[in-house]
Backbone of each chain as ProteinMPNN parsed JSONL, in Angstrom:
{"seq_chain_A": "MSPLVEIDERVDARGLACPMPIVKTAQAMKMLASGQVLEVVATDAGAVKDFAAWSKSTGNELLEADSDGAVYRFVIRKK", "coords_chain_A": {"N_chain_A": [[-108.963, -136.508, -89.177], [-109.841, -136.582, -85.829], [-107.776, -136.394, -82.866], [-107.634, -139.145, -80.554], [-109.792, -138.945, -77.833], [-109.538, -139.076, -74.312], [-111.678, -141.11, -72.502], [-113.587, -140.616, -69.624], [-115.857, -141.59, -68.392], [-118.571, -143.789, -69.132], [-121.774, -144.051, -70.679], [-124.348, -146.272, -71.251], [-126.942, -146.06, -73.173], [-128.416, -147.469, -74.886], [-131.348, -148.771, -76.355], [-132.946, -147.325, -74.689], [-135.673, -145.086, -74.44], [-136.62, -141.701, -75.371], [-137.097, -139.573, -72.534], [-134.806, -140.689, -71.587], [-132.038, -141.226, -72.516], [-130.858, -138.631, -72.394], [-131.446, -137.96, -69.729], [-130.007, -139.929, -68.296], [-127.487, -139.178, -69.11], [-127.277, -136.583, -68.03], [-127.388, -137.259, -65.327], [-125.029, -138.793, -65.072], [-123.124, -136.891, -65.751], [-123.161, -135.177, -63.603], [-121.58, -136.427, -61.789], [-119.056, -136.127, -62.679], [-115.906, -134.333, -62.859], [-115.086, -130.95, -63.722], [-114.077, -130.626, -67.069], [-113.7, -133.302, -67.479], [-114.504, -136.229, -69.49], [-117.337, -137.638, -71.061], [-118.749, -140.502, -72.553], [-121.457, -141.431, -74.553], [-123.671, -143.926, -75.657], [-126.424, -144.537, -77.767], [-129.669, -145.548, -79.007], [-131.913, -144.247, -79.645], [-133.633, -142.383, -81.987], [-134.18, -139.694, -81.798], [-132.106, -138.744, -80.385], [-129.922, -137.48, -81.597], [-130.535, -134.724, -82.208], [-131.32, -134.034, -79.643], [-128.987, -134.316, -78.05], [-127.308, -132.412, -79.159], [-128.739, -130.105, -78.594], [-128.943, -130.255, -75.791], [-126.264, -130.114, -74.986], [-125.565, -127.584, -75.952], [-127.305, -125.991, -74.454], [-126.588, -126.49, -71.782], [-123.954, -125.864, -71.747], [-121.948, -127.694, -71.833], [-119.389, -129.338, -73.704], [-119.909, -130.685, -76.831], [-118.008, -132.972, -78.188], [-117.799, -135.044, -80.041], [-120.049, -136.533, -82.395], [-121.414, -139.211, -83.715], [-122.424, -141.977, -85.843], [-123.066, -145.449, -86.404], [-124.983, -146.231, -87.99], [-126.846, -147.843, -86.697], [-126.395, -147.384, -84.026], [-125.979, -144.483, -82.076], [-123.352, -142.309, -81.172], [-121.985, -140.272, -78.696], [-119.696, -137.848, -77.542], [-118.849, -136.021, -74.817], [-117.582, -133.162, -73.213], [-117.316, -132.109, -69.897], [-118.164, -128.869, -68.776]], "CA_chain_A": [[-109.412, -137.37, -88.073], [-109.473, -135.922, -84.563], [-107.009, -137.28, -81.967], [-108.489, -139.871, -79.623], [-110.035, -138.276, -76.555], [-109.639, -140.05, -73.213], [-113.027, -141.172, -71.94], [-113.571, -140.82, -68.171], [-117.046, -142.331, -67.96], [-119.398, -144.212, -70.263], [-123.193, -144.297, -70.423], [-124.967, -147.108, -72.28], [-128.365, -145.714, -73.218], [-129.019, -148.215, -76.003], [-132.629, -149.348, -76.016], [-133.738, -146.399, -73.883], [-136.421, -144.103, -75.217], [-136.654, -140.323, -74.866], [-135.943, -138.698, -72.416], [-133.805, -141.375, -70.762], [-130.623, -141.009, -72.858], [-130.428, -137.334, -71.853], [-131.536, -138.022, -68.263], [-128.854, -140.715, -67.838], [-126.299, -138.356, -69.376], [-127.248, -135.526, -67.017], [-127.049, -137.901, -64.05], [-123.616, -139.177, -65.097], [-122.33, -135.676, -65.836], [-123.096, -134.597, -62.264], [-120.534, -137.117, -61.027], [-117.738, -135.826, -63.253], [-115.286, -133.048, -62.568], [-114.969, -130.072, -64.876], [-113.021, -131.02, -67.991], [-113.741, -134.75, -67.74], [-115.208, -136.56, -70.729], [-118.352, -138.689, -70.985], [-119.157, -141.074, -73.834], [-122.805, -141.997, -74.463], [-124.186, -144.604, -76.839], [-127.883, -144.575, -77.71], [-130.313, -145.997, -80.238], [-133.078, -143.381, -79.855], [-133.406, -141.529, -83.165], [-134.249, -138.292, -81.405], [-130.923, -138.41, -79.595], [-128.997, -136.59, -82.314], [-130.9, -133.332, -81.929], [-131.368, -133.84, -78.192], [-127.651, -134.14, -77.49], [-126.797, -131.117, -79.613], [-129.483, -129.094, -77.841], [-128.588, -130.333, -74.375], [-124.895, -129.618, -74.822], [-125.59, -126.135, -76.162], [-128.032, -125.348, -73.368], [-125.899, -126.653, -70.499], [-122.589, -125.358, -71.852], [-120.998, -128.804, -71.936], [-118.935, -129.339, -75.091], [-120.118, -131.903, -77.616], [-116.775, -133.161, -78.939], [-118.051, -135.941, -81.185], [-121.397, -137.078, -82.549], [-121.426, -140.014, -84.931], [-123.34, -143.115, -85.842], [-122.674, -146.526, -87.321], [-126.23, -146.59, -88.662], [-127.788, -148.383, -85.714], [-126.098, -146.807, -82.71], [-125.425, -143.125, -82.053], [-122.325, -142.169, -80.149], [-121.717, -138.876, -78.372], [-118.606, -137.634, -76.591], [-119.123, -134.692, -74.273], [-116.682, -132.725, -72.15], [-118.008, -131.282, -68.897], [-117.63, -127.503, -68.735]], "C_chain_A": [[-108.923, -136.789, -86.759], [-108.677, -136.901, -83.703], [-107.966, -137.955, -80.987], [-108.58, -139.122, -78.303], [-110.148, -139.339, -75.474], [-111.031, -139.971, -72.595], [-112.935, -141.46, -70.446], [-114.752, -141.664, -67.684], [-117.879, -142.668, -69.19], [-120.841, -144.427, -69.818], [-123.738, -145.135, -71.579], [-126.468, -146.855, -72.249], [-129.052, -146.432, -74.376], [-130.306, -148.869, -75.537], [-133.503, -148.434, -75.179], [-134.412, -145.372, -74.771], [-136.34, -142.737, -74.566], [-137.478, -140.295, -73.588], [-134.731, -139.37, -71.768], [-132.344, -141.224, -71.204], [-130.084, -139.696, -72.293], [-130.431, -137.366, -70.331], [-130.338, -138.785, -67.695], [-127.561, -139.921, -68.013], [-126.164, -137.262, -68.326], [-126.857, -136.098, -65.657], [-125.558, -138.223, -63.988], [-122.717, -137.948, -65.054], [-122.158, -135.036, -64.458], [-121.944, -135.185, -61.46], [-119.136, -136.788, -61.528], [-117.219, -134.474, -62.797], [-115.213, -132.249, -63.865], [-113.801, -130.527, -65.754], [-113.016, -132.507, -68.305], [-114.691, -135.033, -68.901], [-116.123, -137.769, -70.56], [-118.649, -139.192, -72.399], [-120.53, -141.711, -73.635], [-123.12, -142.728, -75.763], [-125.695, -144.764, -76.67], [-128.422, -145.065, -79.043], [-131.53, -145.128, -80.574], [-132.794, -142.375, -80.977], [-133.417, -140.047, -82.829], [-132.996, -137.812, -80.704], [-130.015, -137.398, -80.286], [-129.292, -135.125, -82.009], [-130.891, -133.055, -80.438], [-129.988, -133.559, -77.619], [-127.03, -132.823, -77.923], [-127.443, -130.011, -78.786], [-129.078, -129.084, -76.368], [-127.196, -129.764, -74.128], [-124.869, -128.102, -74.938], [-126.219, -125.43, -74.961], [-127.27, -125.391, -72.041], [-124.461, -126.141, -70.538], [-121.537, -126.445, -71.831], [-120.64, -128.959, -73.417], [-119.131, -130.695, -75.772], [-118.914, -132.083, -78.532], [-116.999, -133.998, -80.185], [-119.505, -136.385, -81.182], [-121.379, -137.884, -83.833], [-122.335, -141.222, -84.757], [-122.807, -144.194, -86.775], [-123.906, -147.013, -88.086], [-127.271, -147.069, -87.671], [-127.627, -147.717, -84.352], [-125.474, -145.426, -82.878], [-124.435, -143.035, -80.908], [-122.017, -140.693, -79.947], [-120.595, -138.808, -77.354], [-118.709, -136.187, -76.126], [-118.149, -134.376, -73.163], [-117.46, -131.823, -71.185], [-117.343, -129.911, -68.813], [-116.932, -127.233, -67.393]], "O_chain_A": [[-107.731, -136.533, -86.592], [-108.88, -138.111, -83.8], [-108.999, -137.385, -80.636], [-107.567, -138.719, -77.732], [-110.773, -140.38, -75.681], [-111.496, -138.896, -72.216], [-112.289, -142.424, -70.035], [-114.647, -142.368, -66.68], [-117.889, -141.921, -70.169], [-121.097, -144.921, -68.72], [-123.607, -144.757, -72.744], [-127.176, -147.381, -71.39], [-130.143, -146.044, -74.795], [-130.357, -149.454, -74.454], [-134.681, -148.727, -74.974], [-133.82, -144.855, -75.72], [-136.037, -142.613, -73.379], [-138.512, -140.962, -73.552], [-133.748, -138.705, -71.439], [-131.472, -141.102, -70.344], [-128.971, -139.659, -71.769], [-129.506, -136.848, -69.705], [-129.723, -138.343, -66.725], [-126.66, -139.982, -67.176], [-125.078, -137.034, -67.794], [-126.082, -135.486, -64.922], [-124.902, -137.961, -62.981], [-121.672, -137.957, -64.402], [-121.127, -134.424, -64.18], [-121.398, -134.535, -60.568], [-118.144, -137.127, -60.883], [-117.982, -133.593, -62.404], [-115.271, -132.808, -64.96], [-112.697, -130.779, -65.27], [-112.402, -132.934, -69.282], [-115.547, -134.221, -69.25], [-115.732, -138.788, -69.991], [-118.784, -138.398, -73.33], [-120.746, -142.442, -72.668], [-122.864, -142.207, -76.848], [-126.183, -145.082, -75.586], [-127.742, -145.012, -80.067], [-132.11, -145.254, -81.652], [-131.829, -141.614, -80.911], [-132.754, -139.244, -83.485], [-132.835, -136.617, -80.455], [-129.408, -136.554, -79.626], [-128.404, -134.378, -81.6], [-130.502, -131.97, -80.007], [-129.832, -132.661, -76.792], [-126.311, -132.187, -77.153], [-126.764, -129.089, -78.334], [-128.894, -128.021, -75.776], [-126.982, -129.02, -73.171], [-124.237, -127.417, -74.134], [-125.723, -124.398, -74.509], [-127.308, -124.433, -71.269], [-123.82, -125.998, -69.497], [-120.343, -126.145, -71.813], [-121.483, -128.737, -74.286], [-118.587, -131.71, -75.339], [-118.816, -131.406, -79.556], [-116.46, -133.703, -81.252], [-120.113, -136.586, -80.131], [-121.333, -137.315, -84.924], [-122.92, -141.455, -83.699], [-122.184, -143.903, -87.796], [-123.881, -148.058, -88.737], [-128.45, -146.737, -87.794], [-128.599, -147.516, -83.625], [-124.578, -145.22, -83.697], [-124.639, -143.597, -79.832], [-121.813, -139.954, -80.91], [-120.542, -139.606, -76.417], [-118.662, -135.255, -76.928], [-117.907, -135.198, -72.28], [-118.163, -130.903, -71.601], [-116.117, -129.805, -68.783], [-116.421, -126.135, -67.173]]}, "seq_chain_B": "MDESLNLVLFSGTDDKLQAAAILAAGAAALGRPVNVFLQYWALDAFRADRIDRDHGLAPEAGVEGRGHVDALRAAGQASWAETMLQAKELGGVDIQACSLSMDLLGLEQTDLDPLVDGVEGVTAFYLNAGAGQIVFI", "coords_chain_B": {"N_chain_B": [[-130.642, -121.805, -69.65], [-132.615, -121.232, -67.285], [-135.17, -120.868, -66.432], [-138.092, -121.731, -64.636], [-140.098, -124.716, -64.978], [-143.456, -125.315, -64.729], [-145.731, -127.587, -63.896], [-149.118, -128.309, -64.017], [-150.947, -130.913, -63.092], [-153.779, -132.548, -64.033], [-155.14, -134.603, -65.333], [-155.446, -138.149, -64.991], [-154.641, -140.376, -66.451], [-152.498, -142.992, -67.725], [-151.061, -142.348, -70.063], [-151.083, -139.53, -70.263], [-149.857, -138.887, -67.861], [-147.368, -140.004, -68.286], [-146.462, -138.429, -70.392], [-146.294, -136.025, -69.014], [-144.329, -136.665, -67.125], [-142.14, -137.037, -68.775], [-141.788, -134.48, -69.811], [-141.115, -133.199, -67.44], [-138.742, -134.565, -66.739], [-137.071, -133.982, -68.901], [-136.792, -131.211, -68.639], [-135.592, -131.083, -66.119], [-133.195, -132.333, -66.713], [-131.984, -130.357, -68.121], [-131.348, -128.649, -66.185], [-133.302, -126.98, -65.288], [-135.518, -125.691, -62.83], [-138.28, -127.609, -61.676], [-141.651, -127.539, -60.958], [-144.296, -129.369, -59.802], [-147.781, -129.697, -59.688], [-150.304, -131.403, -58.272], [-153.523, -132.209, -59.164], [-156.944, -133.279, -58.732], [-157.567, -136.101, -60.709], [-154.995, -136.751, -61.38], [-153.707, -136.449, -58.961], [-154.999, -138.486, -57.6], [-153.891, -140.685, -58.895], [-151.381, -140.739, -57.823], [-151.64, -141.883, -55.377], [-150.431, -143.943, -52.793], [-151.323, -146.588, -52.72], [-152.242, -146.909, -55.234], [-150.554, -146.143, -57.242], [-149.106, -147.953, -58.783], [-150.962, -149.157, -60.337], [-152.968, -149.872, -63.291], [-153.865, -147.07, -65.009], [-155.351, -146.564, -67.182], [-156.002, -145.082, -70.448], [-156.227, -141.944, -72.244], [-159.36, -141.124, -73.81], [-159.097, -140.744, -76.597], [-157.133, -142.488, -77.351], [-157.992, -145.088, -77.92], [-158.367, -148.509, -79.152], [-156.278, -149.038, -80.861], [-154.375, -147.203, -80.013], [-153.851, -148.163, -77.455], [-152.518, -150.489, -78.114], [-150.14, -149.438, -79.188], [-149.047, -148.124, -76.959], [-148.676, -150.241, -75.178], [-146.807, -151.705, -76.604], [-144.535, -150.081, -76.545], [-143.984, -150.047, -73.822], [-143.453, -152.743, -73.456], [-141.112, -152.895, -74.832], [-139.402, -151.879, -73.06], [-139.686, -149.302, -72.028], [-139.685, -147.002, -69.351], [-142.032, -146.756, -66.6], [-144.415, -144.059, -65.907], [-144.152, -143.248, -63.288], [-141.602, -144.18, -62.63], [-140.12, -142.695, -64.44], [-140.613, -140.145, -63.445], [-139.38, -140.414, -60.985], [-136.714, -140.687, -61.801], [-136.39, -138.144, -62.827], [-136.594, -136.633, -60.491], [-134.309, -137.474, -59.208], [-132.367, -136.126, -60.54], [-132.443, -133.741, -59.39], [-133.942, -130.63, -58.344], [-136.631, -130.98, -58.869], [-139.85, -130.615, -57.694], [-142.675, -131.95, -56.167], [-145.964, -131.327, -55.521], [-149.009, -131.803, -53.757], [-152.25, -130.688, -54.494], [-154.037, -128.91, -52.136], [-156.81, -128.561, -52.05], [-157.684, -130.599, -53.749], [-156.849, -132.722, -52.245], [-158.701, -132.593, -50.181], [-161.009, -133.018, -51.672], [-160.7, -135.668, -52.448], [-160.494, -136.836, -50.04], [-158.017, -137.332, -48.716], [-154.957, -137.963, -46.834], [-151.569, -136.838, -46.346], [-150.034, -139.074, -45.842], [-151.27, -140.994, -47.326], [-150.244, -140.797, -49.79], [-147.859, -141.528, -52.419], [-144.315, -141.65, -51.805], [-143.086, -140.041, -53.734], [-144.397, -137.641, -53.779], [-143.85, -134.496, -52.471], [-145.103, -132.739, -50.719], [-147.981, -130.829, -49.514], [-149.871, -128.218, -50.878], [-151.449, -125.005, -51.467], [-152.975, -123.251, -54.25], [-151.953, -120.687, -54.303], [-149.364, -120.774, -53.174], [-148.229, -122.409, -55.067], [-148.291, -120.715, -57.345], [-146.575, -118.708, -56.435], [-144.135, -120.055, -56.226], [-143.859, -120.696, -58.877], [-143.398, -118.28, -60.087], [-142.253, -116.283, -62.705], [-142.123, -118.289, -64.447], [-142.922, -120.836, -66.947], [-146.255, -122.112, -67.121], [-147.873, -125.135, -67.373], [-150.702, -127.014, -68.272], [-151.923, -130.186, -67.779]], "CA_chain_B": [[-132.112, -121.978, -69.55], [-132.869, -121.438, -65.858], [-136.569, -120.567, -66.118], [-138.774, -122.909, -64.105], [-141.223, -125.33, -65.67], [-144.456, -125.567, -63.699], [-146.735, -128.468, -64.49], [-150.327, -128.592, -63.262], [-151.439, -132.182, -63.62], [-155.187, -132.778, -63.705], [-155.536, -135.909, -65.876], [-154.82, -139.269, -64.293], [-154.399, -141.554, -67.291], [-151.071, -143.325, -67.816], [-150.415, -141.679, -71.192], [-150.861, -138.119, -69.931], [-148.871, -138.824, -66.78], [-146.072, -140.291, -68.899], [-146.08, -137.208, -71.118], [-145.91, -135.049, -67.987], [-143.059, -137.089, -66.528], [-141.09, -136.801, -69.771], [-141.554, -133.03, -69.804], [-140.404, -132.891, -66.192], [-137.386, -135.123, -66.796], [-136.316, -133.22, -69.89], [-136.471, -129.911, -68.049], [-134.64, -131.326, -65.026], [-131.906, -132.651, -67.338], [-131.422, -129.08, -68.574], [-131.053, -127.845, -65.012], [-134.402, -126.07, -64.971], [-136.362, -126.109, -61.71], [-139.592, -128.099, -62.091], [-142.664, -127.624, -59.902], [-145.461, -130.143, -60.242], [-148.936, -129.47, -58.825], [-151.204, -132.515, -58.575], [-154.934, -131.947, -58.905], [-157.945, -134.236, -59.176], [-157.278, -137.484, -61.05], [-153.54, -136.93, -61.342], [-153.409, -136.672, -57.542], [-155.493, -139.823, -57.284], [-152.945, -141.667, -59.442], [-150.185, -140.741, -56.98], [-151.894, -142.54, -54.107], [-149.462, -145.026, -52.565], [-151.921, -147.888, -53.013], [-152.763, -146.938, -56.61], [-149.593, -145.631, -58.211], [-148.638, -149.011, -59.678], [-152.076, -149.759, -61.076], [-153.272, -149.398, -64.637], [-154.75, -145.909, -64.939], [-156.003, -146.398, -68.464], [-155.501, -144.095, -71.399], [-157.201, -140.942, -72.664], [-160.321, -141.727, -74.744], [-158.665, -140.716, -78.007], [-156.165, -143.552, -77.644], [-158.688, -146.202, -78.573], [-157.742, -149.832, -79.11], [-155.009, -148.938, -81.579], [-153.452, -146.481, -79.125], [-153.471, -149.086, -76.386], [-151.516, -151.373, -78.697], [-148.876, -148.699, -79.301], [-148.526, -147.867, -75.615], [-148.209, -151.516, -74.629], [-145.608, -152.109, -77.342], [-143.411, -149.29, -76.053], [-143.656, -150.524, -72.477], [-142.86, -154.074, -73.622], [-139.755, -152.678, -75.332], [-138.573, -151.475, -71.925], [-139.873, -147.928, -71.557], [-140.001, -146.898, -67.921], [-143.361, -146.244, -66.262], [-144.365, -142.618, -65.625], [-143.663, -143.081, -61.926], [-140.16, -144.374, -62.681], [-139.586, -141.526, -65.152], [-140.688, -139.031, -62.501], [-138.336, -140.66, -59.983], [-135.449, -140.336, -62.457], [-136.362, -136.68, -62.914], [-136.308, -136.123, -59.152], [-132.916, -137.788, -58.857], [-131.506, -135.111, -61.14], [-132.5, -132.561, -58.544], [-134.7, -129.492, -58.839], [-138.033, -131.291, -59.145], [-140.674, -130.622, -56.485], [-144.032, -132.391, -56.484], [-146.882, -130.944, -54.457], [-150.416, -132.146, -53.92], [-153.17, -129.571, -54.304], [-154.755, -129.146, -50.883], [-158.239, -128.698, -52.347], [-157.9, -131.938, -54.293], [-156.707, -133.645, -51.117], [-160.017, -132.569, -49.519], [-161.955, -133.626, -52.606], [-160.523, -137.122, -52.457], [-160.454, -137.308, -48.658], [-156.691, -137.919, -48.509], [-153.921, -137.412, -45.971], [-150.295, -136.989, -47.068], [-149.552, -140.434, -45.663], [-151.888, -141.854, -48.339], [-149.59, -140.541, -51.065], [-146.559, -142.125, -52.688], [-143.21, -140.766, -51.4], [-142.713, -139.1, -54.8], [-145.028, -136.363, -53.481], [-143.05, -133.839, -51.437], [-145.903, -132.006, -49.748], [-149.314, -130.364, -49.893], [-149.919, -126.762, -50.88], [-152.558, -124.408, -52.195], [-152.64, -122.678, -55.546], [-151.166, -119.459, -54.128], [-147.964, -121.163, -53.007], [-147.791, -122.907, -56.371], [-148.016, -119.557, -58.2], [-145.407, -118.008, -55.913], [-142.967, -120.829, -56.623], [-143.753, -120.661, -60.34], [-142.841, -116.987, -60.48], [-142.528, -115.922, -64.091], [-141.886, -119.481, -65.258], [-144.037, -121.356, -67.744], [-147.218, -122.991, -66.469], [-148.473, -126.047, -68.348], [-151.817, -127.765, -67.693], [-152.077, -131.453, -68.503]], "C_chain_B": [[-132.458, -122.283, -68.094], [-134.331, -121.229, -65.482], [-137.292, -121.837, -65.69], [-139.853, -123.409, -65.06], [-142.224, -125.732, -64.6], [-145.617, -126.339, -64.302], [-147.915, -128.642, -63.544], [-150.91, -129.856, -63.877], [-152.841, -132.434, -63.108], [-155.592, -134.195, -64.128], [-154.756, -137.031, -65.213], [-154.597, -140.501, -65.134], [-152.892, -141.748, -67.486], [-150.363, -142.583, -68.946], [-150.119, -140.21, -70.858], [-149.839, -137.963, -68.807], [-147.475, -139.119, -67.309], [-145.575, -139.063, -69.655], [-145.599, -136.15, -70.132], [-144.548, -135.392, -67.397], [-141.902, -136.826, -67.481], [-140.765, -135.313, -69.853], [-140.752, -132.632, -68.577], [-138.956, -133.345, -66.269], [-136.512, -134.346, -67.77], [-135.888, -131.867, -69.348], [-135.428, -130.073, -66.946], [-133.248, -131.614, -65.587], [-131.207, -131.391, -67.864], [-131.107, -128.159, -67.406], [-132.144, -126.855, -64.649], [-135.151, -126.579, -63.748], [-137.734, -126.542, -62.247], [-140.503, -128.172, -60.873], [-143.883, -128.31, -60.464], [-146.568, -129.972, -59.216], [-149.987, -130.498, -59.206], [-152.635, -132.2, -58.178], [-155.772, -133.136, -59.342], [-157.379, -135.621, -59.495], [-155.777, -137.756, -61.16], [-153.118, -137.194, -59.903], [-153.818, -138.085, -57.142], [-154.514, -140.902, -57.748], [-151.679, -141.784, -58.603], [-150.439, -141.327, -55.596], [-150.975, -143.742, -53.981], [-150.026, -146.381, -52.967], [-152.454, -147.989, -54.438], [-151.723, -146.631, -57.669], [-149.141, -146.694, -59.213], [-149.747, -149.633, -60.518], [-152.178, -149.198, -62.484], [-154.26, -148.242, -64.521], [-155.439, -145.633, -66.264], [-155.37, -145.329, -69.318], [-156.598, -143.089, -71.72], [-158.107, -141.557, -73.74], [-159.823, -141.787, -76.184], [-157.649, -141.797, -78.365], [-156.832, -144.699, -78.398], [-157.91, -147.498, -78.46], [-156.357, -149.786, -79.756], [-153.942, -148.263, -80.693], [-152.957, -147.37, -78.002], [-152.379, -150.035, -76.874], [-150.147, -150.71, -78.756], [-148.227, -148.502, -77.935], [-147.945, -149.153, -75.024], [-146.913, -151.962, -75.3], [-144.379, -151.37, -76.822], [-142.992, -149.751, -74.654], [-142.964, -151.876, -72.547], [-141.416, -153.972, -74.099], [-138.842, -152.121, -74.237], [-138.734, -150.047, -71.456], [-140.264, -147.923, -70.078], [-141.432, -146.404, -67.722], [-143.268, -144.752, -65.958], [-143.835, -142.366, -64.212], [-142.144, -143.221, -61.877], [-139.497, -143.184, -63.371], [-139.562, -140.315, -64.22], [-139.612, -139.178, -61.419], [-136.968, -140.301, -60.552], [-135.297, -138.824, -62.54], [-135.994, -136.09, -61.555], [-134.864, -136.361, -58.751], [-131.934, -136.822, -59.487], [-131.451, -133.866, -60.276], [-133.354, -131.468, -59.161], [-136.15, -129.771, -59.152], [-138.792, -131.391, -57.83], [-142.104, -130.982, -56.869], [-144.939, -132.124, -55.289], [-148.301, -131.372, -54.789], [-151.259, -130.905, -53.662], [-154.034, -129.842, -53.072], [-156.257, -129.294, -51.11], [-158.552, -130.091, -52.873], [-157.715, -133.011, -53.222], [-158.051, -133.748, -50.388], [-161.052, -133.284, -50.379], [-161.919, -135.144, -52.509], [-160.448, -137.708, -51.046], [-159.125, -137.945, -48.286], [-155.864, -137.207, -47.453], [-152.6, -137.591, -46.71], [-149.737, -138.407, -46.958], [-150.179, -141.412, -46.656], [-151.14, -141.785, -49.662], [-148.238, -141.237, -51.178], [-145.459, -141.135, -52.267], [-142.701, -139.816, -52.488], [-143.264, -137.706, -54.507], [-144.339, -135.734, -52.271], [-143.877, -133.12, -50.383], [-147.263, -131.635, -50.298], [-149.306, -128.839, -49.866], [-151.15, -126.284, -51.631], [-152.057, -123.744, -53.463], [-151.761, -121.434, -55.41], [-149.68, -119.768, -53.989], [-147.405, -121.672, -54.328], [-147.422, -121.742, -57.285], [-146.764, -118.821, -57.753], [-144.135, -118.727, -56.342], [-142.753, -120.802, -58.129], [-143.122, -119.352, -60.818], [-143.24, -116.64, -61.903], [-142.334, -117.116, -65.021], [-143.132, -119.958, -65.989], [-144.943, -122.227, -66.895], [-147.916, -123.813, -67.549], [-149.534, -126.876, -67.644], [-152.017, -129.05, -68.505], [-153.271, -132.209, -67.917]], "O_chain_B": [[-132.581, -123.446, -67.711], [-134.692, -121.399, -64.318], [-137.127, -122.892, -66.303], [-140.435, -122.648, -65.833], [-141.861, -126.428, -63.652], [-146.383, -125.814, -65.11], [-147.742, -129.07, -62.403], [-151.315, -129.865, -65.04], [-153.068, -132.524, -61.902], [-156.288, -134.898, -63.396], [-153.57, -136.892, -64.912], [-154.382, -141.582, -64.586], [-152.116, -140.794, -67.421], [-149.193, -142.225, -68.81], [-149.029, -139.713, -71.14], [-149.05, -137.018, -68.804], [-146.499, -138.543, -66.828], [-144.401, -138.705, -69.565], [-144.611, -135.46, -70.386], [-143.713, -134.511, -67.193], [-140.814, -136.44, -67.054], [-139.598, -134.933, -69.953], [-139.824, -131.827, -68.663], [-138.046, -132.599, -65.906], [-135.342, -134.084, -67.488], [-134.76, -131.428, -69.57], [-134.489, -129.283, -66.856], [-132.243, -131.195, -65.014], [-129.987, -131.37, -68.027], [-130.656, -127.03, -67.599], [-131.942, -125.988, -63.799], [-135.398, -127.779, -63.636], [-138.278, -125.917, -63.158], [-140.158, -128.799, -59.871], [-144.437, -127.888, -61.478], [-146.329, -130.088, -58.014], [-150.506, -130.479, -60.322], [-152.928, -131.955, -57.008], [-155.367, -133.907, -60.212], [-156.769, -136.247, -58.628], [-155.352, -138.905, -61.04], [-152.276, -138.054, -59.646], [-153.087, -138.787, -56.443], [-154.332, -141.913, -57.07], [-150.983, -142.797, -58.658], [-149.562, -141.279, -54.732], [-150.765, -144.475, -54.947], [-149.302, -147.227, -53.492], [-153.039, -149.002, -54.822], [-151.968, -146.83, -58.859], [-148.828, -146.374, -60.36], [-149.495, -150.533, -61.319], [-151.558, -148.188, -62.819], [-155.361, -148.411, -63.997], [-156.045, -144.576, -66.443], [-154.344, -144.747, -68.967], [-157.776, -143.362, -71.489], [-157.663, -142.419, -74.498], [-160.087, -142.751, -76.904], [-157.34, -141.999, -79.539], [-156.3, -145.208, -79.385], [-156.907, -147.57, -77.749], [-155.404, -150.399, -79.275], [-152.789, -148.69, -80.635], [-151.781, -147.334, -77.641], [-151.438, -150.344, -76.144], [-149.13, -151.319, -78.424], [-147.02, -148.686, -77.773], [-146.859, -149.147, -74.444], [-146.031, -152.524, -74.652], [-143.309, -151.96, -76.675], [-141.803, -149.833, -74.344], [-142.017, -152.14, -71.807], [-140.595, -154.843, -73.813], [-137.649, -151.917, -74.462], [-137.999, -149.606, -70.572], [-141.069, -148.739, -69.628], [-141.978, -145.711, -68.581], [-142.17, -144.227, -65.771], [-143.145, -141.375, -63.975], [-141.472, -142.472, -61.168], [-138.441, -142.718, -62.94], [-138.597, -139.551, -64.212], [-139.011, -138.192, -60.991], [-136.153, -139.683, -59.868], [-134.205, -138.29, -62.346], [-135.186, -135.165, -61.47], [-134.265, -135.552, -58.043], [-130.797, -136.703, -59.032], [-130.545, -133.042, -60.403], [-133.474, -131.394, -60.384], [-136.846, -128.889, -59.655], [-138.417, -132.166, -56.95], [-142.676, -130.391, -57.785], [-144.71, -132.63, -54.19], [-148.736, -131.314, -55.94], [-151.004, -130.16, -52.716], [-154.685, -130.883, -52.981], [-156.907, -130.082, -50.423], [-159.557, -130.694, -52.497], [-158.337, -134.072, -53.278], [-158.488, -134.839, -50.024], [-161.867, -134.058, -49.877], [-162.953, -135.812, -52.491], [-160.351, -138.923, -50.876], [-159.096, -138.979, -47.617], [-156.038, -136.014, -47.204], [-152.518, -138.418, -47.618], [-149.054, -138.885, -47.864], [-149.688, -142.53, -46.819], [-151.364, -142.604, -50.553], [-147.567, -141.499, -50.18], [-145.649, -139.922, -52.36], [-141.959, -138.881, -52.188], [-142.683, -136.705, -54.926], [-144.25, -136.337, -51.201], [-143.404, -132.911, -49.266], [-147.653, -132.057, -51.387], [-148.786, -128.238, -48.926], [-151.807, -127.052, -52.335], [-150.853, -123.685, -53.713], [-150.933, -121.151, -56.276], [-148.839, -119.111, -54.604], [-146.254, -121.403, -54.67], [-146.373, -121.764, -57.928], [-145.978, -118.362, -58.583], [-143.171, -118.092, -56.771], [-141.622, -120.874, -58.608], [-142.407, -119.321, -61.819], [-144.416, -116.698, -62.263], [-142.375, -116.969, -66.242], [-144.248, -119.536, -65.686], [-144.471, -122.99, -66.052], [-148.473, -123.272, -68.504], [-149.303, -127.385, -66.548], [-152.243, -129.023, -69.715], [-153.591, -133.307, -68.373]]}, "name": "protein", "num_of_chains": 2, "seq": "MSPLVEIDERVDARGLACPMPIVKTAQAMKMLASGQVLEVVATDAGAVKDFAAWSKSTGNELLEADSDGAVYRFVIRKKMDESLNLVLFSGTDDKLQAAAILAAGAAALGRPVNVFLQYWALDAFRADRIDRDHGLAPEAGVEGRGHVDALRAAGQASWAETMLQAKELGGVDIQACSLSMDLLGLEQTDLDPLVDGVEGVTAFYLNAGAGQIVFI"}
């Protein structure tokens, strides 16, 4: 079990359809300083692949990606 | 992924404009520059006095398609104009009206919604597109 990461900002994208979870994440990430951590929750099924792809493409580090079955949760550190 | 995405929008139905806005927003979220070129019926949909109206759906949607589209909107999906605004707020998205289509429709820039940044011809559009992808919707 990974140590708890301190969350600097949270985005609630539950109920939002593609591309809004990623768009909201990109908007929020712009406000963070390098090294700060963003937590996003979403219900869009496409989010899992989208967040992996977005993190890889932008160079931001996807620290955690999990789900409780209904809600997906992503924790991303700004590069 | 810094290569620009260049969207030429010709169709003015709500479904195609929504698809275009999603492509724009997704690219903007990845930090890619997005250039949008509005022609014909897509330009018409961006008129200030028409942008909020129902622009219908492509013929292939049919009655069943209309049901699906309405259901998604009822569930809270943003309109294509709102999606495009969100894309612009990320930065890097430029929306230009095709000058020929402005003449076709008899429009001035003041007739257009503020989402539209300016008017240009196809040559300027190509110059800004550079080697980036060009998509026609």
